[in-house]
Structures are given as structure tokens and as C-alpha cells.
N, C-alpha and C positions, 0 to 999 in steps of 0.2 A: 877248635877249631874251623873246622869251617862255615861253624856259626858265623862266629866274629869274621871273616876274610870274606864271606856273603853278605852278612853287615854293612859292612865298610865300602866292599862295593858299589853295591846294588843300591846302599842305603845311605852315603856320604857323595862317594865318590863319582861312579856313574851316573847320576842324578843332576848331577852339575854339569858332568861333560856333554855330556849328553845334548839335554833345555839347551849349553849356551852352543855347541857345532846349530844346532836346529836351529837358536835364533842369532845367528852366526851371520848362512844358508838361508835367513828368510831374509835378511835385512837389503844383505851384499846383492841378492836379483831383482832387488824389487817384486818382495811375494810372490816373488815365480807358481808358489802351488796355486794361488790365489788368482793369478793371474792368464793362467791356461789350463782354468780346472774346468772350463765353460771347453779346453779342447780335448781335453779325455776322452768326451761321448768322443767324439769327433772319429781322434787317432783313434780310438775304437775297432770304430768302424771300418776300418782299412789298419784290422792286426791282419788282417789274414794274409795281403798279402809274399809271396814271398819267391827267393830264386826255389829251383829245383835239386832237392837235396840238405833244403836248411830248416830249420825251426819256423814257426813266423814270431811276426813278437805279442796272437792270441795264445798259442801253448807257450813259451815263455814267460806270458802276464798266471796262464792259468798255477804253472807250475809255485810259481811264485807265491802264489793265491791260497795253493793245500799246503805252503809250509807254514806260512802266513794264520790263516786260518784253521786251527788247533788246538787242541784239549785248551787251550785257553779259557777261547772262546768261548764255553761252553762252562768249564770247572775253574777258570782263575776269574770269570767275571764275579759269580757267587764267592770265591775268598773276598775279591776286595771290599765288595757290601756288605761280607759279613764284620771284614775290618776292622775297614776307613769309611761304613756310614756310606747309602749310594748316593752323596757327591765325592765320591771318589772317583765316577761318571765320568761326571763333568770334567774333572781335569784328566783324563784319560782319552778325550774326548780335547782337550788344549793339549796334551801332551803328541796325538793324530794329530795332527794340524800342522804342529811346529814339524812332526817328523817325514812330516810329505814333501819337506823342501830335501832334510835330510837327504829322504830315499832318493830322489829325482837326481843328486850333483850324483851319491855315490855309483848309483847306474849308469848314469851318463858317465861320469868315467869311464866305468867299468866297458862301456860299449862303446867310446872313444881307443883305447888298449888291446881290446879280444883279439885272442890269437889262433889261425887258421890252422887246423891240423888236419893230418895226412888225407883223411877221407874227408873231408872238406869243408864240414863243419866246424861250430866257432867253441872256444873256450877264449873264457874267462874272468874276474874277480878280480878282488882289491888284492891277494899276489902275484896275479900279471898287471898291475896296474906300481906296481908297491917293488918289481921288479926292472922292468920295461921306462913304466915313468921319472921315477925315483931313482931308477941303478941298485933297489938295495934290496940283492937279492937274499942274501940274509936275512930280511925281515919278513920280503915275500913267507921265507922258510915254516918262518919262526908259526903264521896268520896262517898258512899250510899246515902247520902243527895241528896248533889248539881250536879248528877247523874238525879237522877229524876225530880230535877227541872227541868235540862236543857238542856234532849233528849228528859224524859216521858210526862212532859209537856211543856216550853217553847215554843221549836223547833220543834211540831206537829202542837200546832196553827199559829205556821210563815205557815210554809210548803202549812196547809192549804189556808191560809191569797193566800201565792202565786201564788198556781195552780188555784183558784178560779178567781184572777183576773186575769190573765195571758190568761183565754179559757173563760173568758166574752172581752178582746179585742180584741182575736183573732176571735170568730167563738160567740158571742155577747150572750149564755149561762150565765142565770143569776148564781151572786155566789152562791146563798139558792142551786141551783136544781145540780152544781158542791159540795156544799158540803155536801147533801146528798147522793149523787152515792160515794161520795169516802168513805162515812162514813158506807153506807151498803155490802159496797165493803170489806171494811178493817174488819169490822164485823166473816166478813166472814172467812177473813184469823186467829184469831189473839185468837180468840174463840175454835181452833184445834192447841195452842200448841204454841213451838217452830219446832218442825217437818214440821208443817204444812206454818208458815211464812218458813223454808229451803229452803221445796219441792214449793215453789212459787216463791225463788232471786233464786231458781235455772231457771228457769224452766225464769223468763221474763229478770234478770240481763243480759247472757250475747244475748239476742235478743235487750236489751236498745242498752245496750256496743255494743255488732256488728252492731248495726244499725247505731248508732250515725259514730263511726267507717267508717265503709265504704261509709256516705255521704260525709265525710273529706275530703275521700281519694277519691274520684270520682270531690270534688271542688278540692284536688292539683293539682291530671290530667290533669283539663280541664286548668290550671293557674303555669301550672309543670319549665315553661321559667320563671318565676315569683317569686318561692317560695327562689334559692338561698338567692336576694336581698332583700324576708323578715328580713331572718335568721340571717342577717349580720343586719341587722334592726334595729334588738331587738340588739343583739351583739355590735353594736354603738351606740347604747339609753343602755343599762346598765351601758358603765361603759361614760354617760356623752358625748357622741360627737354629741348628737342630742342634745344641750341643747335648743333650741328654743323648745320644743317637749314638756319635760315633769319637769322643773328644775331643768335635769341635774344626777349626780348621786347620788342623797341623795336622793331624789322623789323614783324614781327607784325603790334599793334599799329597802326603806321601803316599801311601796303597795306588790311592789314581793311579801319579808317576810311575810309579815301580811297576804296577801293575799292565799300564799301559805300553810302557816299553818294553815289555814282557811281549809282551804280543806283539805289536808292526813291527818288534824287529827292523825298526827303522836305526841307522848307522850301527848298525853288531854287522856291517859284512855278509852277511847271511846272501840276500836274497842278488848283490851286484853277481852274481859266481850265475846268476839262472838269465839275472839283463843279459850277458853279455850274448847270451845261444843263437841270441833271435836276432834277421834279416829283419838289420829300418833300413830307406833310406839316408834318419839325420839320427845321431847317437839322442839327442835329445826327446824325437820320440820316445823314443826308451828311456828317457827318467821322465815323463812326464805319467807314459800308464804304470807303472811301476811303481810310482807318486799315487794314481787311484788305487792300485793295491792297499797298500795302507787306510786311505781314507775308505775300502770295502771291510777288511779286515774288524779296523774301532770302531764308527763312524756309522755304518749298519752292523757286521755281524754281530759285534762285545753289543751296544745298543738291544737289541732284539734281547738278547739272556738276561738283558738289564730288567726290560720295561715288565718281558714275562716275570719273573719275579718280585719286580716290584708293583705291577697292578695282581698279584698274588698276598691270601693273607699268613702263605709259611713263611714269608720276611717277616720277621721283629725285631726290633733294633734291640741291639744291644745279645741277639742272639752271633753263636760266636758257630753256626751248627755253618757249616758252607763246602764250598765243593761242586761235585759230582750230585754229592743226597738235595740239595737244596733246591738244582734247578733241577733234580726230576722232581723231586715236589712241588716245583711252582711249575709245572706246562700238564701234571694228573691232579692235579685240583683247576685248572680252565679246564681238555678236556678229556680226561677219567681218567682209569687204571692203564689204559695203551701210552699214554701221554708220559709215564714213563720209562716205555720202553721206546717212542722212541725217539728219545733222547738217552737212549746206551746206543741205539745206531748212527746217529748221531754222532754222535761221540766214536766210535766204532768207523765212522766214512771217514771224518776228522783226522783221524791218529793216525789212516794206515795214509790218505793222499801224506802228513808227511812224514809218514815216516819210506816213501819210496823219492819224498826232496830231502832230505838227510840224508838217506843212501850217494843220490848226489852231488850232493855237497863232499863226501867224504868221496865219492868216485872222482872228480871234478881234486882236492887238495894234492891225493896220489898219483894225481894227473902233471903237476905241479913239479914234483920229483922224480916223476916215470913216465917217458912225454907219450899215449899212448902203447904201455905192456897191458897186453894184450895177460899177461900169466899173472899180473899184481891184483889185474882189475877182475877178475875170476877169483883168488887167494878171499880180495876186499869182500863179492857177493855169499861166498862160501860160508867166512865168517861174520858178515851181520847175519844169513838165519839161524848159525849158531843163538848169538843176541839176539835174535825177536821169541827164539822156543825157548833161549834159557830166561829170559824176561822177562815172562810169563808167571813162573813162577819163585819170584824172589820178591824179596821186598827192597829198592831201590833207590829208598829216598837216601841214602851214603851216595851211590850213583849221581840219585841228581844232585845233591848240593855238594859235590865230586865240579862235576857238568857246569851246575852255578859260576861255578867260579874261574873256570875258564872260558866259560861265553865273557865275562864281567876284561876278564884279562884277551879275550879275541879286537869285542866295542876300541876297548880302548889303545888294540895298535889299529884300526882299522882306522880310527877319527881321526890320529895322528896323521896320517897317511892322505883322509881329507885336508884337512885343514892346511898340509905342502901340497895341495895341491886343486886347489880352492880358488886358485886365476885361473889355471888350466881350464876347470869347466864354464867359470863364469865366462869365459874368449869364445869357448862352446856352444854354452844359453847367445851370447850376443850374435854372436853367426846364425845361430838359429831366425830371432826375435828382430835381425834387418834382417833377414828374408821375407822373413812375417809380413813383415810391414810398408818392402820393396811388394807387394799383393803378390809373391811366390806360394801357392795352393796349401803345396806339398815343395818344403827347403829339402836339399839333397846336403852331404856332405863331403867336400874339396877336399881329400886333400891337402892338392897340390898349395889351399892356403895356412898347412900349418905344417913349415917344413920345420921346424923343431922339435919338434914332437916326434915318438920313435913312431913311430905309428908300421902295422903291419900291413902292409903293400897291398899281400894278399884279400887282404878281411876286409878291403875297402875299396871303391872303387875311384879311378883319381877324375875323373868328373863329370858334370850328369847325364847325360848320353848315354854314359856307356850303365847306368842306373834305371833306364827306362823298362827294356825285355824282366816282367816283375808277374809271373807268376800265382794264378788265384785260389788257395787252397780247394 
């Protein structure tokens, strides 16, 4: 039953729906992800600005990268290549470029409808814009429940299992010990709340992603003469010109789209929960930077893994060996036996940052039901730690299959809300466009221009003048 439902959701319904919403936003916005691609870098340089006590846009970015960049970037890409052929990588690129528009709008809208907490920090996400913009709290409650089950419970246990088994295979460390160490470190992080989570992510994620990127660049340089051939191989396979590899265009297309959607999370409604916590001058600034997060995840990080695999002799067309084993073996061939250990450590860091991201999504879900309830938060924190050590010693294939289904339902609920709020997102984007066209270097969001929206006046200043005193972290 789980296989049937997963195949129906991810193999048929979501592929069509997520591509449709991505193309819809791409066309309606006049290709916003490409128009503002250069601005992504200027927004990034200004992303350290914040108000006292608030999270910066950069912290929100690294926290979302912590979630998007996970085991899927190492093991998931290998699965896509082994089952769909190298052409699957091309379709992962395509779906990421389309998904950048979806991520732009869901994160922009989340920023618009963010809500101020008693301690002055922000909360937000799809549940909040479903309640405040659509007036449908029941829909927000459904979304929050699915988010809690999928990320707060299911994926955290699965990530723990993935890390513990990989460490055992590589270093011989028992899964119980790995699970216990993970539990202790995670406890020190999550009991510090969102600020400590963001601070840890701000430190770990650049090292994690940067180190992995530099390692793959080293592999590319060592094999520079073979890189053009590998790229050509990917493109030929994508269009079914290497039929013997993976059954032609259809299989490459399906696995590429599937793994791309699963990896970058655009449209699933997870990243907006993080995007909403940042202090920015205009919601579009966060939309742009979260769009860049999709680019980092798939175009950069997934491509890194793909090139390491395809530039090795480990991958053989028709061989269905995939997952972490294929990625580890490929890296070991390039740099020696220690490459296997490097991939395991990279997986450990990727999974750990995903766990703290997943925890925050679960906490944000609970906050929607019971705002700022410390007793509920602490109970959830303890349960999360129990799940981490339990997941490390269990075979969680059934849990993973169930979480896949709830994540698919989560995406459908979010996409429905995004479609209903498309005009709001476009209106906010055009306000940003208009200011840029008029020569404004840093557009600001003036809520007096949007009296028809149910906005939190505490979350947004009323005039540009009130936005001036910003602190640089």
C-alpha cells in the first residue's frame, strides 16, 4: 500500500503539479529567478543586517541550506544516476531552475505574513499564510500536522539511521554509540531555541558545504580533460541518446524530476517556515535569497556528487548499485581510501544539520497550535532526542515510506495555498520591481501600500524611515 501511494503521489500527481506551479510562477513573474539572479549575490552581501534580537537573512539562508543539503545530495544523486542514468542529472538541473521560482514566491509570501512572537522574534510559514491570508485556520492546522509528522518525527529518525549505519560501515562504530553522541550534541543545540540553532547552522553549514564543494573541485581539476565528455554524456543521456544506459528519455526524465523535487524541496512548504524568521527590508529580498538556496542545493551540490561519480570507473551503465556506497566508492577511487571516510563524515554533517532543521520545522508546527508554550516545546525536544537514539538502531524503511506520503500531501496543501495567493505574491514582487526601476538601491516594504492584506503591524515597520536603524551582526 505504501509503495502504491508513493508511486501515485511522487510518480504521477506531484511531478505534474510541482512542474505546473513552477512554470506558472516562472511565466507570470517574467522569469524572476533569472531576472534577479545577479541580485542574489548583492542580497547575500547585505544579508548580515538585522535588528537587535532578530535573525539575519544569512542565518535564515544557512538554516534552509542545512535542510535542503542533506543525505539526498550524496546518496540521492547516486540513486538517480544508477536508476535513471546520467541523464537524470540534467533533469534535476531543469527542475531546480523551475523550482527556484516556486521557492521565491513561497518564501516571499511567508515573509509578508510573518507573525511577531512575545519575545520579539518572528514565526511564519505556510500555516500562517493559510490562516492570515486565506482565513482558513483548519487548512493551516492540517499543514502543521503533516509538517510535524513528516519532518519533526519521520525524517529525523531516518536521518539518524542513515548516519549511524554509514559510520558503522566505515569506522566500525556501533550504531548505539553514534545515536547516543548525536542525541547529546543535538540536545545542547535545540534546548537553546531558534537563535542557537541558527548560530550553529551559521557556523557548520558554510564549512560543511564549502569543504564538500572544494573536495569535488579538486577531483574536477585532476580530471579536467574528462569533464567536457562527462557533461556531454549527461546531456546525451537526458534525451535518450544513450538508450542502453537507463531505458531512454522516459526513465531519465522521471528519476531526474523525482530526485530533483525531493532534494531542493521547492513547493513542499518546508523552507518558508525558516524564511519567515529573518529580518529583511522587503519580503522579496528573502524570496531572492531562498531561490538561491535551491541553486546551491541542486545546481552546485548535487552536480558535485554527480561529477565525482561519472568521472570514476565505479559507475557502470546498467549497474543498479546506488546510494552512499556508490558515492563513497567513487570518491575513494579519486583520492584514495580516505575518500570513503570523507564521504561518511560529509554525510554525518549533512544529516546533522538536516536534523536541527527538521526539529525547527516540528517546533514551528507546534507553535501554530500553541504559541510559545515552553512545556510543549520541551516535551517535543525530549521526544526528538528519544527518536534520534531509537532511529539509530532500527530499520526504518517503513517509516521513510510513510514520511514520503505525508510529505507529498504536505506539498499538495501548500501548492493549493500558493495558487490561491499568486496575485498577492505578484503584487509584492511588482512593488519591489517598481522601486528597483526607480533607482532605489535597497527597496523597502511599506505596509501602508497594502491595506487589504491582514499583516502583522509589529512585524513590519510602517515607513521606510523606521527601517533605517539596522545593526550589522
